[in-house]
N, C-alpha and C positions, 0 to 999 in steps of 0.2 A: 526376546531372546530364545527363540525356539531351536529345535534341532531337526529340521525337516528333511535333511539329506543324509545319505549313507556316508560312511567314513571315506570311501573312495570319492564320492561327490564332493565332500568338504575339503578333500586334499587339493582339488583343483584351485579353489579360492585361497587356501593357505599357501600353496606353492606360488601363485601369482603374486600374493602380497609379499611373500618373502623375497621373491625375485625383484619386484619393484623397489623394495627397501634397499636392496644391495646395488641398485643402480644409483646414478648420481642425481643432482638436483632436478633436472628436467624430467627424468624418469620418475621421480618421487611425486610428481603432480598427481599420479593416479593412486597414491598411498591412501589419502584420506577416504576416498570412495570405497577402496578395497577393505580398509579397516571397518568402515560403517557396515559393509555387507557381511564381513566376517562376524561382527558383533550381532547384527540383527538376525542372522541365520544360525548363529551358535556353532559355526563351523570350527571354532577353536577348540571346543570341547572334545571332539572325537574325529580323527582323520588318520590316514595312512601316509607314511613317508614314501618317497619315490622308490625306496628299496623294499616296500611291502610291509614295513613295520607298523603295527597298530599303536597309536598314541592316544591317550586321554588326559585331559587336564581338569582339575577341580576348580581352578581359579584362573581368571584371565591374566593376571600378573605372571603366574608360572608359565603360561603359554608364551607370553612376550619375552620373558628372561631366559627361557630354556635354550640350549644350544641348537642350531640348525642340525638336522632337519626336523628335530622334535619340537622346535618352537622357532621364534624369530631371532633370538640371540641379541636382543637390545635391552636397555633398561626402560622402565616406564617413563622416566623423564625424557629420554630420547624419542620415544614413540609420540609423547604428547607434544614435543616440538614440531614433529612432522604434521600433525593434524590440528595445530593451534589455529590455523586460518579458517578451518571448517567448523563453524560453531555447532552444527548439528552432531557431527562426529565427536567432537570434544565433549559435548553433553552426554552422549551415549557411553563413552568410555569412562568418564568420571563417575557417572551413576553406576556403572558395572563394578568398578573397583572401589566405590565407596569413599571417594575423596573429592573435596571441593575444587572447583576450577581454579580458585585463587592459588592453590598449591602450585600450579603450573604456569603462572603468569611470568613472562619474561620482561626484563628491563627493555625500555624502548630502543636502546643501543644494540640489543641483541636480536632484534626482529629480523626475520628471514635469514639468520645465520645458522648454518648446519655444518657440523664437523663429522665426517664419516668416521665410524668406529674403526680403529686400527689404521687410520689414514695418515699416520705419521711414520716417517722412516726412523732408523736407528739414531740419526743425529738429531731428531726432534723436529726436523723441518717438514712442513706439510707437503704432500705430493701434489703434483699438478692436477687441476680438476679434469676428470674424464668427461668424454662426450657421452650424452645419453645413448643407451643401447636398448633395444627391444627386450622386454622381459623373457620372451621365448628364446633368446640367445643363451639363457641359463640352461645347462645340460640337464639338470634334474627337472626343471619345469618343462622342458621340451620332451624329456622321456615320458612324463605323465601325459602330455598333450598327444603324443603319437599313439599311446595306448587307447585314447578315447577318440581319436580322429575318424572322420567318415572315410569310407573307402576311396572316394574320388578326391580327398583333400591332400594335395602335395605341399608339405610344410616347407619344402625348399623354395617354393614360390612365395615371394614376399606378400603378394596380394592374398593368397590362400591363408598364410600365417597370420596376417592382420585380421582376416575375417574370422579365422578360428579362434583367436584369442578374444575377439569381441564376443563371439558366441559363448565362450566359457565364462567370461566375467563381464557380461554386457550390462549388468545393472550399475557398473561404475561409470563415472563421467570424467570429464576433464579434458585438458588439451592433448594428453597422450592419445585418447581414443579419436579425438577430432582429427589429429594428424593422420591416424590410420585411415580414416575415411577420405580425407582430402588428397592423400597421396595415391589412393587406390581406386578412386571412383571418377568417372568421366560422365556427367549427366548429358542428356541430349541437348543440343544447342538451344532448344526451345525452353529448356529448364524443366521438362517433364521427366516422367519415370518410365516411359513406354519404349525406351531404347531396346533393341534386340538383346535378348538374354545372353547370347554368346557371340563373341567377336568371331570374324572369319579366321580360322587358324592360319591362313596365309598372310594375314595382316599383323600378326604379332604372335608371341610366345609367352613363356613364363616371365612374369614381371610386367605384363601389360596392364594398363588400367582397364576396368571393367564398368558396365553400366550400373546404374543405381539398382535395378531389379536384380541383376546377377549378384552384386555384393550383398543385397538384402538376403538373397537365397543362401549365400555362403555363411552369413552371420546368423541366420534365423531371426533377423529383425524384419520389420515392415519397411517399405520404402520411404514412408513418412519419417520413421525414426532416423534412417540413414541421412535423409535430407536435413533433418534438424541439426545433426552434427556437421553437415556440409555447410549449412547457413552459419553455424557458429564460427567455422574457420573463415568464411567469407567476411564476417563482421571483424574477425581478428586481423584480417588483411587491412581493413580500414582503420581500425582503432589501435592496433599494436604492430603495425608494419610487418605482419607475417608474410612469408613468400606466397605469391599467387599461385592458383592451381596449376597454371601451365609451367610454373618453375619446379613443381614437385613430381618426383618419379617414385614408383613403388619401392618401398624399402628405404627411402631417403629420410635421414635424420636432420632436424634443424633445431636451433634453440627455441624454447617455448616460453610464453609469458608465465608469470607466477600464478599460483593456484587462485588467488583472490580475484584475478581478473575474469576467471572463467564464467561467472554468473552475469558479467556484463554482456556477454555474447551469446550464451546458450540459453534457449527457452525451452524447458522441459514441458511435455504435454502437447496434446494436439490443438494448438491455437495458432492463429494466423501471425505472421511476423510483426505486423503492426500492433496487434493486441499484446503480443509477447513483449515487445519493446516497452510498452507502457507499463505492463505488469512488472517487469524486472525493475524498471526505474522506481516504481511505487514501493516494491519490496525493499529496495536499497534505502529509500528515504525513511521507511518506517523501521528498518533494522530487523526485518523479518525474513525468514527463509524463502527464497524465490520459489522452491518447490511447493511450500504451503500456499503461497499466494496464487500460483498457477492452478493448484487443485481447487481452491475456493472459487476461482473464476470459472472453472470447468464444471462446478457442481452447484448450479443455481437452485436446484430443487433441495439439496442438502442445506444450503445456506438459508433458504426461506424457512425450512422446518426448524432450524436452529433459532432463527429470529423469533418465530412464533412461540417456540417452546421455552426460551431461556431469556430472562430479563436483561442480563448483563450483555448477551449477544445482540439483543434489540437496541440497547443503549449505544453499543459500538456502531451498529448499522445507522442509527439516527445521526450520530455525530459525524460519520464519514459522509452521509448523504448531504448534510448541511454544509460541510466543508467543501464538497465538490460543487454544490449548488452556487456558492458564492462566486465561483469563477466560470460557471456554465449557465449562460443565459437561457438556453433551451430547456435545461433541467428546472431552473427557477420558474420558467413559464409553465411547465408541466405540473410542477407542484402547486403553484397558485391556482391553476385551473381545476385541479383535482379538489382542492380545499373549497373553491368557490362553488363547485357543483354538488358538494356533499353537505346536506343540511346540518349534520352533526359537527363536522369540522368548521363550517361557516359560522355557527353559533359560538363554538369555543374560540375561534379566531377573533370574533368581535369582542368577546369578553377579555381575552388576554391583550388584545390591542389597546383597549380602553385602560386596562391595568398598567400596561407599559408606559402609556402616555402620562398617566396621573403619577406614577412612580418617578418618572423622569422630571416632572414638574416639581415634585417634593425635593428631589435631590438638587435641582437648580435653586430653589429657594433656600435650602439649607446652606448651600455653598455661597450664595450671593448676600443672603440676609435681607433680601428685597422682594416685594411682590409686585405684580402688575395688575392694575385695576381693569374692569370691563372697558373703560374709556381709553385704556392705553397708557395711563399714568404709572410711573414707577415710584414706589413708596418704600422707604426704609422701615424695617420692623423694629420695635423696642427690644431691649435685651432679654426680657422675660419671654417674649414670644419666640426669639431665636433659640433659647434654651429648650423650649418646648418642642420646637421643630426638630432640633437635633435628636431628641428622643424618637420622634416620628421616623427619622431617617433610619434608625436602627431597625425599626419594624419593617420599613419598606425594603431594606437591603437583606433582610433575613431570608435564609434559603426556603422557609416555609411560608413566606408572605402570601396571603390569599387575596383574591380580588376584593373581598369585603374589608380586609384590614387596610389595603392600600386606598380604597374608597374613603374610608374613615379618616385616614391621614390627610387626604386631599381635601375633604370637607372641613377639617380643622384649620387648614391654611386659608380656606375661603372665608371662614369666620374671622380669622386674624385680619384678612384683607377688608372685610366690612367694618371692623372696629377702627382700623387705621383710616378709612375714609371718613367715618362719622367723627373721628377725633379733630378733623381739620375742616371748618366750614368752606374755605376757599376750594379745597379738594372736592368736598361734597357737592359744591355748586357746579363745578366743571363736570363732574360725573353725571348729574342730573341733566345739564344742558346737552351733553353728548348723547344721553339716553333718548331725550325728546327729539333731538335732531335726527338721530337714526330712525326713529319711529316715523317721523314725518317723511323723511326721504324714502323710506320703504313704501309708505302709503302712496306717495306721489308717483313712484315708479310703477306701482300696480295699476294706478288709474291711467297713467300714460300708455300702458300696454293694452288698454281696451280700445278696440276699433269701434267708433260710434256707429257706423253702418251695421256691423254685426249685432251691436247692443239693441239698436232700434228695431231690428228684424225679429228678435226673440224676447224683447221686453214684455213683461206682464205686470200685473198690479203689484206683486211681491217685490219685483226688481225696482219698480218705480218708487215704491215706499222706501226701500233700503237706500236708494240713491238720494231721495229727498231728505231722508233722515241724516245721511252722511254730510250732505251740503249744509244742513242746518247746524250740525256740530262743528263743522269747519268755520262757518260764519261766526259762530259764538266765540270760538277760540280766537279768532282773528280780531274780533271786536274787543274781547277781553285784553288782549295783548296790546292793542292800540290805545285803549283807555288807560292801561296801566302805564304805558309809556308817557301819555300826556300828564298823568297825575305825578309821576316821579321821573322827570326828565333827567337824562344823564348829565353829570357835571362836566 
């Protein structure tokens, strides 16, 4: 809430705001941006009227309610209805006047309804809605503008007038300013900015459209900024059926969309249209100011510094990265490769993966009340074991569960499994049979994988001894099983 400008400089903003507020609905699209600038720059505190009278205000409310031209001539509630769709401006004003935003919430049925002060005739019937008019049509605002105009600025020329107004209050956005650009600018056919700065005098006169670079010169903007507003109108043609550029002429007024649609089409900052579209969509989905999202995207260095320095910022970045990775296969691959290549990450990943697997097993057993044996048998646990596992589940699901605590819970369930197997001789028999069968199958596969020719080529006394000993053990096992079968034939 600084006061960086002189009283005369502040008057330009105050007069532009007052003029826009006296316009009708479409003209008021610029009001939130102007209010925000007036508050941010402290212009309301100290300014001069068009008649040269010096005015100071100690409170923002007195500035709003004071009669023109010493103030705006509105109530605070009326002003808040005008800026209700601009969350950033609403917050700035409520902070300034010390009142909560809830004081100015409107019933749903009253949204987007605005009644002009003194807009009713004597009979009490509302007058017909007026067409939007340029703020510079206001005599007081125009008087102030002429005093500050550049020597070559002819304010009777609608293009010059549009450019001059944007030069004075160029920090404001909205459909009003996009219209000024759309109706005044004719980019080159290639879409660039290098069209000749001045048209041939024989090809047009006052009211002609000008090149991007010429309009940028008149407004004091960069050509990129002019084109951002031009692209916003182009998107408005697609999304809100606005008139196309070839239908617009300098000074021409058309109905404009509501203020809340502006951020759907306008991308502030120097970003490509493709990035801008994605950033705007992301801002809307998160309910965050588009300006803040664009700024963050344009400041990777600042974003990295905040992540390194601040724990909550790092947590937000981690959450966002994981959410994006779920739908971005390339990012998932990059993250996995980074973790696999880093010894520290690789070790921690192995620990956490084992913890997650064991925790999931504990949850499954607690939910089913059953365990699975090494042989693949499913066994129901007794009631006392289930009660004990329910306590283990609380430990596993705790926010501070350590790998050691989860491993202990997992081991407890394994002990319950062993007891369940030992309690049933038939189950124990199947477990042992499966265990031996797996061991023999593994041994057989290993022997079958040996190439006899390769073995013969490298065999030495040690290998021969090991192979002979193995053959002896296999023969003994086979003989024992055969003799056992003969002594105890199956019934």
